[in-house]
C-alpha positions in Angstrom: 30.1 -1.2 2.0 27.5 -1.6 -0.3 24.5 0.5 -0.1 21.1 -0.3 1.4 18.5 -1.5 -0.9 15.6 -1.3 1.4 12.5 -3.7 1.2 10.1 -2.5 4.0 10.4 -0.4 7.3 9.0 -1.8 10.4 9.0 -1.3 14.3 9.8 -4.6 15.4 13.3 -6.5 13.9 12.8 -9.4 11.5 15.2 -12.3 12.0 18.1 -12.5 9.5 17.5 -14.9 6.5 19.6 -15.7 3.4 17.9 -16.8 0.0 19.5 -16.9 -3.5 22.6 -15.6 -2.1 21.1 -12.7 -1.0 20.8 -11.9 2.9 18.1 -9.7 4.3 18.6 -8.2 7.4 17.1 -5.5 9.9 19.1 -2.1 10.6 18.0 -0.6 13.5 17.2 3.4 13.1 15.9 4.6 16.5 12.7 2.9 17.1 12.4 2.0 13.3 14.1 -0.8 11.7 14.8 -1.2 7.9 14.4 -4.3 6.4 17.4 -4.2 3.7 20.1 -6.5 1.5 23.2 -4.6 0.5 23.9 -4.7 -3.0 25.7 -2.3 -5.2 23.2 -0.8 -7.5 19.3 -0.9 -7.9 17.8 -3.7 -9.7 16.3 -3.5 -13.1 12.6 -3.0 -13.6 11.7 -6.6 -14.3 8.6 -9.0 -13.7 11.3 -11.3 -11.5 12.6 -8.4 -9.4 9.0 -7.2 -9.1 8.0 -10.8 -7.9 11.1 -11.3 -5.9 10.4 -7.7 -3.6 6.6 -8.6 -3.5 7.9 -11.9 -2.2 10.1 -10.8 0.7 7.6 -8.0 1.9 4.8 -10.3 2.2 7.2 -12.6 4.4 8.1 -9.6 6.6 4.4 -9.1 6.8 3.7 -12.8 8.4 7.0 -12.2 10.9 6.1 -8.7 12.2 2.5 -6.6 13.2 3.1 -3.4 11.4 5.3 -3.2 8.1 5.5 -0.2 5.5 7.0 -1.6 1.9 9.2 0.3 0.3 8.6 1.4 -3.1 10.5 -0.3 -5.7 14.3 0.7 -6.2 14.8 2.2 -2.7 18.4 2.1 -3.0 20.3 4.4 -0.3 23.4 4.7 1.5 23.4 4.3 5.5 23.7 8.1 6.1 20.9 8.6 3.4 18.7 6.3 5.2 18.9 7.4 8.3 18.4 10.8 7.5 15.2 10.4 5.9 14.0 8.3 8.6 14.8 10.6 11.3 13.2 13.4 9.2 9.8 11.5 8.5 9.7 9.9 12.1 6.2 11.2 12.9 4.8 10.2 9.6 6.6 6.6 9.9 5.5 6.2 13.4 1.9 7.2 12.8 1.7 5.0 9.4 3.0 2.2 11.7 0.4 2.4 14.3 -2.4 2.9 11.8 -1.4 -0.3 10.0 -0.8 -2.3 12.8 -2.5 -5.7 13.3 -4.1 -4.7 9.6 -3.9 -6.0 5.7 -4.7 -4.8 2.8 -7.9 -5.7 1.0 -8.4 -4.9 -3.0 -11.6 -4.5 -4.4 -11.5 -4.3 -8.1 -14.9 -2.9 -10.3 -15.2 -2.0 -13.8 -18.1 0.5 -14.0 -19.7 1.8 -17.5 -17.4 4.9 -18.7 -19.3 7.8 -18.1 -18.6 11.4 -19.8 -17.4 14.0 -17.5 -16.1 17.6 -17.7 -12.2 17.4 -16.9 -11.7 19.7 -13.8 -9.3 21.7 -15.6 -11.9 23.1 -18.0 -14.7 23.5 -14.7 -17.0 27.1 -15.2 -17.1 27.6 -12.1 -15.1 27.2 -8.7 -17.5 25.5 -7.3 -17.9 23.0 -10.1 -14.0 22.8 -10.4 -13.9 21.7 -6.3 -16.9 18.9 -7.2 -15.0 17.6 -10.3 -11.8 17.1 -8.1 -13.6 15.6 -5.3 -15.0 13.1 -7.5 -11.4 12.5 -9.1 -9.7 11.8 -6.2 -12.4 9.4 -5.0 -14.6 8.1 -7.8 -17.7 7.2 -7.2 -19.4 3.7 -8.4 -23.2 2.8 -9.1 -25.2 3.2 -5.7 -26.2 -0.5 -6.3 -22.5 -1.6 -5.6 -22.0 1.0 -3.1 -25.0 -0.4 -1.0 -23.0 -3.6 -1.4 -19.8 -2.0 -0.2 -21.3 -0.6 2.9 -21.8 -3.9 4.3 -18.6 -4.5 4.5 -17.6 -1.0 5.9 -17.7 -2.3 9.9 -14.6 -4.3 9.1 -13.0 -1.5 7.1 -10.3 0.6 8.9 -9.3 3.1 6.0 -10.2 3.3 2.3 -8.5 4.4 -0.6 -10.3 5.0 -3.9 -8.5 5.1 -7.4 -9.5 5.4 -10.8 -7.3 3.5 -13.7 -6.9 4.6 -17.1 -9.2 1.6 -18.5 -11.9 2.9 -16.4 -11.8 0.7 -13.3 -12.5 1.5 -9.6 -9.9 0.2 -7.4 -10.6 0.5 -3.8 -7.9 -0.6 -1.0 -9.4 -1.4 2.2 -7.6 -1.9 5.5 -8.6 -4.4 7.5 -7.5 -6.3 10.7 -6.3 -9.5 10.1 -8.8 -11.3 12.0 -11.7 -9.9 10.0 -10.5 -10.8 6.5 -13.0 -13.9 6.7 -15.7 -12.0 7.9 -15.0 -8.7 5.4 -14.7 -11.8 2.3 -18.5 -12.8 3.9 -20.0 -9.9 3.2 -19.0 -9.2 -0.3 -18.9 -13.0 -1.6 -21.0 -13.7 -4.8 -20.9 -10.1 -6.3 -20.1 -10.9 -10.0 -19.2 -7.1 -10.2 -16.6 -7.4 -7.8 -12.6 -8.6 -7.7 -11.6 -8.8 -4.4 -7.7 -10.4 -3.6 -5.7 -10.0 -0.9 -4.7 -10.2 2.2 -1.7 -7.9 0.9 0.7 -6.0 3.1 -0.5 -2.3 3.2 1.0 -1.3 0.1 -1.9 1.5 -0.8 -1.0 3.0 3.1 2.7 4.0 2.7 3.3 7.5 3.4 5.4 9.1 0.9 8.7 9.1 2.6 11.4 9.0 0.0 11.3 12.4 -1.8 
């Protein structure tokens, strides 16, 4: 039997469907369901395949209250999948509880590049820790932090990262019912590019290692 290509994990089964000759089904593993298709090998990394998987995950997210999208290329056999889910069961259950009823909003901010000291050459231990913290959660100009704070009442979780091009990307986990109010608080700010709602891609724990 062909291996399973995992698109997402849920705690509610998704009804089976077939599209373009590919059948998507829910495989129960205890209280978790792996939404998969059977295929002999992982798909090649291409724009078409990325778009296909993205569309599948979005469809899953419209049918269940909690979804954890799998990373691209998650091809496993049934035994390995069961072992991973059982080994990471606590982390999966916790993550499903966090994202239940919520969606991801993504805010992109282009900030003026500033010269900074790499953490690797910090002069003191305190400076090293401060620089590492800054790298882990990059800051934006105070004016924009004040704007973002207006939306904080709707944000259950936040993740930040800095791109190689110098932009800061914020991932916000927001209740589905609050999306319009969240957008309204940030509307009209030229420095912010807002997209979503999306499935909670940025809030999935690393379970496949």
